[in-house]
N, C-alpha and C positions, 0 to 999 in steps of 0.2 A: 447207469443206463448207457447203452451203446446207441449213439445217434448218428445217422447218416444224413449229412447236409448235401443237398443237390442244387446246382446252379449252372447256368450256361457259361458263366465266366468265373475263373478262379483268380481274378484280380479286380481292383476297384475301378470298374469302368463307369458305373453310375450309382445312384442312391440305393437301388435294390441290392447291388453287390456289397455295398458298405454294410447293409443290414445283415446280409448273409455272413460276413466275417464277424460282425458284432455279436451275432447269435452264437457263433462258434466259440468266441472268446468267453462269453457269459457262461456257456455250458461247461467249458473246460475249467474255468475258475471255480465252479461248483462241483468239480470232481467227476464229471461225466466223460466217457470215452467218445471223442468226436472223429468222424471219418468224412471224407469229401469225395464227391463224384462230380466231374465237370468235363469241359473240353480242354484239349491241349492247346496252349497259346504261348507265344514267346514272352508275353508280359506276366504270365502266371506267377503267383507266389509259390514258393517251394512247398511241396506236399509229399508225404510218405505214400499217398495213394496215387501219385501221378502216373504210375504204370498202367492203371486202369482207365485213365482219361481217354476219351474218344477224340479223333481228329476234329479240329475246328474248321468249319466250312465258312469262308468269308463270302457269304451270299450277297451281301450288300455291294461289294466292290467287284463282283464277278461280271463277266461279259454276258450278253444275252444267251449265247450258245452255252456258256458255263452254267448259267442259271437254269436253263432247260434241262441240262444233264443232271443238275443237282436236285431237281424237284423231288425224286423219291427219298433222298436222304433228308431233305428239308422237312418233309411230311412225316416220314417214319424211318428214322436212322437205325437200320438193323445192327450196325456195328456198336452203337451206343447200347442197344438192347442186350446184345450178346456179352459185351464187356461188363455191363452192370450185373448180369446174371452170375458171371464168374466172381465178381467182387462180393455179391451177396452171400454166395456159398462160403467165401473165405471169412468175412467179418461177422455175418449173422447179426445184423443190427436189430434193436428192439423197435426202433421208430425210424422212418424216413421223413425228413422235413425238406420240402422242395421250395425253392424261391422262383427263379425263372427256368423254364424248360422249353417253351415253344420258340421256334426259330433258331434253335441251337441243338440241344440234346434230342428234342422232338418228343412226341407222344409215346414213342417206343419204350421209354423208361417206365411209363405207367403200367404197361403190360408185363414188364419184367418184375416189377414190385408186386403186382397182383399174382403172378405165378408163384412167387415165394411167400405169399400171404403176409407181407410186411405192412403194418399200419402206416398210412400215408397222410401227411399234413401238407398243405400248401399255404404259404403266406402270399397273398394276392397283391402285387405291387402296381398292376396296371389293369387294362380292360381287355386284354387279348382273348380271354375266354368268351367274350361277347362281341368284340369288334375286331375284324381281321387286321386292321391297321393299328390296333392296340390302344389308341388314345382318344377314340371318339372324335377324331378330326378328319376332314377330307383333304384332298390334295391342295386346297386353297387355305388350309389351316382353320377352317370354320368348324365349329362344333357340329357333329352329325351323328344322329342315332338311327339312320335309315335302315341299318341291317338288323333292327329289332325283329323284322319279319323273317330273318335268317336267309334272305336272298343275298348270299355273300358275293355273288358274281358282280354285284354293284361296286364292290371295292376295286375290282379290275376295271370296270367300265369308267368309273370316276377317277381312276389312278390315285387312290387315296394315300398310297405310300410314296411320299416325296415326288408325286407326279410321274412316277416311274411305272410304266405299263407292266414290264416283266416282273418287277418286284411285287406290284399289287396283285398280279395274277397268282404268284406263288402263295401269297397270303390268303387269297380267296380259296385256292385249292386246299390249303391246309385247314381252313375253317370248315369246309365241307367234309373233309376227312374226319374231323373231330365231331361233326354233327351226326354223321352216319356210321362211322366205323369204330373209332376209339373215343369214347365220350368221357372226358375228365371228371365230370360231375358224378359219374358212376364208379370211377376207379380211385377217387381221392376221398378219404374218410372225413376229413375236417378242413375247412377253409378258414384261414385267419385273414380278416380284412382290416386294413389299417385306418379305415374311416367308416363311419356309419353311412356316408354317402355311397361309397363303393359297395358296401354290403347290400344296401337297399336297391341299388341299381342292378346288381346281379340277380337279386330275387325278383325284381320287376321283370327282367328279361327272361329269367328261367326260374320258376317257383321251386324247383327241386333243390335249389341251393339252400333254401330256408332251414331245413333240418340239419344242415351241416355247417352253418355259418355262425361265426362270432367275431367280435371286434376287439382288437388289441393294438393300441398305438405303437409306433416305433419308440425306441428308447435311446438315451445317450449314455454309453458305457463310461464316459468321463465325467458324468454329472457331479459326482462327489468330490472330484479333484478340481473342478472349474470354479474359480472365484468370481462371483457376480461383479459387474462394473456398473454401479448405480448412477454414475455421473453422465450427464448429457453430453454427447460428443458434438463436434461441429460439422458433421457431414452425414449423409444418408448412404447406405451401402446396399448394392446388389451383388450377390456372388452366386455363381452356378454356371450352367451351360448357356452360352450365348446363341440361343436358337429361337425360332419364331414362336413356338408354343410357350416359351417362358415369358413372353410379353415385353421383351426389352425395348422394342420399337415404341410401345405405349409409354414406357417409363421415360425414355429419352425425351419424347414430346412433352410429357407432363413436367419433367424436371426443368425444361427450358421455359415452360409457361409459368411455373412457380418460382423460377430463379433461385433454386436451392442448390447447395453443393452436393454432388453425387459422385461416388467412387464405384466403378464397375470392375468386378473381378471375375475372370474366367476366360475360356476360349470356346470356339464353336463356329458354326456356319455363318453367323452374322459378324464375326470378327473382321472379315474383309471389308464389310460395309462401313464399319466405323473406324478402322485403324488409321485411315488417312483423313479423318474429319477432326475438327478442332472446335471445342466449345469452352467458353470461359469458365463455366461452372461444373463441367463433367470431366472426370479423369478415367481413362481406360488403363487398368493396371496389368492386364494379362493374367496368366495362370499364377496362383499363389497356393501354398499349402503349409501345413505345420504352424509353427509359432508366428510366421509372417502373416498368415491368413487370420489366425485367432487374434492377433493384435489389432488387425483391421476391424474385426467384429467387436472386440472389447472397446475400442475407441470411437465407434460409430454412435450416432444418436438413435436412429431407427434402421432396421433392416427391411428391405422392400421385396415382396414376392408378388410380381404383377402377372402371374400366369393367365393364359388365355385357353387353357384346357382343363379337364376335370382333374385337377391336382388332388392327390390323396392326402398324405400326411407328410409334407415336405420336411426332409432332414434339416433344411435351412432354418425352419422355424424351431424345430427341436433344439438345434444348436444355439440359435439366437437367444431363446428363452433361458437356456442354461447359463448364459452370460448376463441374464437380466436385461436383455435388449428387447424392447417392444418391436412389434412388426406391423407394417402396413401391407395388407394383402388383398387380392382379388376376392370378391364375393362369389366363389365358384368351387365346386367339388367339396372336398373335405376341409378347405381352409376356414370357413366360418365356424367349424366345430372347435377350432383351437385359437381363434382370435376373438377375445371378448371386447366388444366395441368400447373404446375410451378407457378400458381397464388394462388390457395387455397390448393394445395397438388400435389400428383403425382398418375398417373395411371400405372398399370402393367397388363400384360397378365394373365388372370385368370388361376390359377393352375400352373403357371410357377415360380418355386422357384428361378431360376436364375434371371429372370426379376425382381422379387420382391426384391431379394438381392441387385440388382443394384439400385433399387428405394430407398431402405433403406440407402445405402451408399451415394447416391446423397443427400438425405435429411439430413443425418448426417453431411455432409460437407457444408451445407448451412451456410452462414455468419450470424452473429447476425443481421445486418442491413437488409439483405434480408429476414430473418426469420420474423422480425418485420413487414415488408410489407406484407408477406404472411398471418401473423396473422390478420392484419387489413383487408385484403381481405376476409378472412374466416368470420370474424365478420360482415363485410358489407353484404356478401352473406346471412348470417342468418337474418340480419335486414330486408332485402328485401323479402326473400322467406319463412322464418320460423317465421315471426312476428305474434303474437297472434291477434293483432288488425286487421291486414290485412286479416288474416284467418277468423276472425269473420265476417268481411264485405263480403267476398266471400261466406261464408256459408249462410249468410242471403239472399244474392241474389239467391242462389240455392233454399233455403226453400220457399222464397216468390214467385219465378217463378213457383215452383211446385204447391203451393197453388192456384195460379191464374189459372193454367191450369186444 
C-alpha cells in the first residue's frame, strides 16, 4: 500500500511528531511504501519528498505586523495546497494519514486531498478541532470549554494562547474559517482518537464525529526490545516539557511536602524559574535522550505525570509501562484510562498538591514484593495495549475498510 503521512513538522518536536515517525517506521517494516508531506524546517529529518515540502512559517515568534501579514497563509496556505496537488499526481497514494495540520500546513491540504479523491485519516492528538487554543485551557492555564458554543472570538478576547492577543486572534480566525468554509469533519473520512476521553469530547461538541470516530492507543515501537526493570528504584522521575500545562509546579510542591527524591528531566518555559533554585530532594537534569534517558527511566521507582490539562494518551506512560515502571498521574483526560489504581500506579486529583503528596508517599512506602507485582502489571498493560504488532493489525483494518468504502 502507498501511504502518504502528513504532519506540520518533519522532526521530533513533540509527542505527536514521535507518533508520526513511529507510524512511518511501522508501515515500512511491514513492506508498505511511505511518503511524507510536511513543512520545510532546518531541523527536518532527511526525506526524499523534501522538494514538495512547503515553507515553514514561524507564526509564534513573528512580530505583530508579520502575524497580520501571515494570517491568510496561517488559515489557508495556498502554497501547501498547490505543492500537495503536484505531489499527489506524482505518487498517487492509496491513503493519506494526517497527524498535525492546523497552524502549519493549514486546512488547504484537506481541499487538495478531496480534489484528488484520496481517502483521508487523521490521528487526533489534541483538541484543535474544537478549541482554537488546542488544549482546552485559557490564558491563565485553567481548563476552559467556553467555546463549545462556537463563539471562537472568545479565544481572542481572553487571550487564550499564551496571553498573546495577536496569536489568539489568528487562532480565532482560523477556527471560524473551519466552522464556515473548510470543515474538517466533512473532508476527513476517519478520525483515530488516542483516548476514549478525547473521542467522547469531540462527539459531545460535534455529534457528526460519531460515525467517523474510533479509538486506538499510541504504541511503543521498541516494546519487544525493551527489557522490564522490576526492581524499585530510589527516586521518582518526571520527564518531558517543562511547561505550565504539564503540572510541574504542582509536582515540585508535592515532592517538597512528601520529602521524596525527585529527578526532573527536560527543558521548556519553566526552566528559568527552577534553574537557579536549590532543593535538597529535587534534581533538575536538563535535556536527556537516548540511553541516558532510558537509564533514568529504568532505574526510577515511579514515573510521575502531573498534567493539568486534558492529556490524551501520554507517550511518557507508554514508555514507562514498557520498562515495567508504574506511574502516578493526574485524574484528568485520558490518563485514568491507562492507570489502574494500585495495580499499575496511582491517580490523584488534578492540580491538588496535597493529594499528589499523599500518592507519592503511598508509592514510596510500597514493599519490594508489591512493587514487583505492579511492575509486572504495567508491562502486561503495555504488551496488550501498546504493542506495535497489534497496533499495525488495527491500523490495517482501518486503512482497508476506508479503501473499500
